[in-house]
C-alpha positions in Angstrom: -0.1 -0.1 0.1 1.3 3.4 -1.0 0.3 6.9 -0.3 1.1 10.2 -2.1 0.6 13.4 0.1 2.8 15.9 -1.7 3.2 16.9 -5.4 5.1 14.8 -7.9 6.0 16.6 -11.0 6.9 13.4 -13.0 5.0 10.3 -14.3 4.8 7.3 -11.8 4.3 3.7 -12.2 2.3 1.6 -9.7 5.4 -0.4 -8.5 8.1 0.1 -5.9 7.6 3.3 -4.1 4.2 3.7 -5.5 2.9 0.1 -5.3 -0.7 -0.7 -5.8 -3.0 0.0 -4.1 -2.0 3.5 -4.4 -3.9 6.5 -2.7 -3.2 10.1 -3.5 -4.6 12.1 -0.6 -6.5 15.4 -1.0 -3.2 17.1 -0.5 -1.5 14.9 -3.1 -1.0 15.7 -6.7 0.8 13.8 -9.7 1.3 16.2 -12.8 3.2 15.8 -16.0 4.2 18.3 -18.6 3.9 17.8 -22.4 6.9 15.6 -22.6 5.5 12.7 -20.5 3.2 10.1 -22.2 1.2 9.0 -19.2 1.0 10.4 -15.8 0.1 7.2 -13.8 0.8 3.8 -15.4 0.3 0.3 -14.1 0.6 -3.0 -15.8 -0.3 -5.5 -13.0 -3.5 -7.5 -12.6 -5.8 -5.9 -10.2 -4.1 -2.5 -9.9 -6.0 -0.1 -7.6 -5.8 3.7 -7.7 -7.7 5.7 -5.1 -7.5 9.3 -6.2 -8.6 12.1 -3.7 -6.2 14.7 -5.0 -5.1 15.8 -8.4 -3.8 13.9 -11.5 -3.2 16.0 -14.5 -1.5 15.5 -17.7 -0.5 18.6 -20.0 0.2 16.4 -23.1 -1.0 17.8 -26.5 -0.7 14.8 -28.7 -3.4 12.3 -29.4 -2.7 9.2 -27.1 -1.4 11.2 -24.1 -3.2 9.6 -21.0 -3.6 10.8 -17.4 -4.2 7.3 -16.1 -3.2 4.3 -18.0 -3.7 0.8 -16.3 -3.0 -2.2 -18.5 -3.6 -5.1 -16.1 -6.8 -7.1 -16.0 -9.5 -6.1 -13.3 -8.0 -2.7 -12.6 -9.7 -0.2 -10.4 -9.8 3.6 -10.3 -11.8 5.3 -7.4 -12.0 9.0 -7.8 -13.1 11.8 -5.4 -10.5 14.3 -6.5 -9.6 15.6 -10.1 -8.2 13.5 -13.0 -7.7 15.5 -16.1 -6.2 14.2 -19.2 -5.6 15.9 -22.4 -7.7 15.3 -25.4 -8.8 12.6 -25.9 -8.1 10.4 -22.9 -8.3 10.9 -19.1 -8.5 7.1 -18.0 -7.7 4.0 -20.0 -8.2 0.6 -18.6 -6.7 -1.7 -21.4 -8.0 -5.1 -20.1 -11.3 -4.1 -18.3 -11.9 -3.1 -14.7 -14.0 -0.4 -13.0 -14.0 3.3 -12.6 -15.8 4.8 -9.8 -16.4 8.6 -9.6 -17.9 10.2 -6.5 -20.2 13.3 -6.6 -17.0 15.2 -5.6 -14.8 13.9 -8.3 -14.0 15.5 -11.6 -13.0 13.5 -14.7 -11.9 15.7 -17.7 -11.3 13.7 -21.0 -12.7 10.6 -22.3 -12.8 7.2 -20.4 -11.8 4.1 -22.1 -12.6 0.7 -20.5 
């Protein structure tokens, strides 16, 4: 279990220091500039991302993604902000679920 409480200005992978399940608290943020393809990346079955803070991608090219989880049965729980560039905010390549609370904001398309 991992937790982010501050700001990270680089893309992260859900392994090692940021192992799943990952919680980004209300004071936490992960943000990337236009040179980073994906802000949060996971490739393990059952990856879980619980976002209460901010995940933003400033990418301007098609294919830039704020959250890209490739493992089967991945889960994104959002009560904060996930904002991706046009076109994709969240992509779950092999199925899974996205839960967005009434306080959550998703900017961009969702692909499950």
